N, C-alpha and C positions, 0 to 999 in steps of 0.2 A: 840639510842640503841633500839633494839627490846625487847619486854617484857621478853622473855626467857633469854636474855643476862642480863637484869636488875636483874632478879631473881638469875642468876648465880653469879653475881657480888656482890649483896647486901643482898640477902635473908639469914635469920637465920634458922638454922635447915632444910636446903634444902635437899629434897630427890628427885631424878629424875630417872625415868625409861621410857621406850618407851610408856607405857600406863598410866603413873601416874606421876604427879609432885606436890609437896607439900612443902610449906615453908612460912615463915613470911617475907614479904616485907614492910619495913617501918611500922611495927606493924600490917599490914593487913595479915590475914591468906589467902593464895591463894592455892587452891587445885583443881586439875582437874584429872579425871580418866575416861578412856575409858571403858564403860560398856559392849559393845558388838562389834562384827566384822562389824556391819553395820555402824559404825561411830558415835554411840550415846555416847556423852561425858557427864559426870556429872561435873558441875562447881560450886564451892562455893568460895565466897570471904566474909570474915568477917571483919568488921571495928574493929579498936583496942578496941572499947568500947563493942564489942561482937555482935553488930547488923549485920544483913545480908545485904550485898550490891548486891550480886548475889547468887542465890541458885536455881539451876534447871538443866534440861537437855538442852544441845546444840546439835541440829541435824546438824551434819557436814557432809561434803562429806567423803566418805569411806577413802580417801587418806590423810585426815587431820592428823597432827601429834600432839604430846603433845605440842610442841612449838606453833602450831596454836591455840590449846585450851587455853593456857596461854595468848596469844594475845587476844582471845575472852573474857577471864576473866577480863583483864585490861580494854578493851573497855567497856564491860557491866557494870563494877563497876566504870567506869570513873576515874581510878586511875591516869591517866596522864593528866587530864583536866587542872590542875593548872600549868603545866609545859610549 
């Protein structure tokens, strides 16, 4: 499954809009928000203990979607490395 599909299937308190996705996946807070029309996304992933696994801007192509940003969050935080 793609990361956005995992979020839709398993996330708690999921909110999803074209420019923002936020929810708790397996205890990890995953939050992405497009900050401007040039494709700058803010990505944050917090470990269940509160530590930051990913916190910063992702400069994506203008056509990237929220699903692409969620995929980047999962990649950057290595959420699927054990699977």
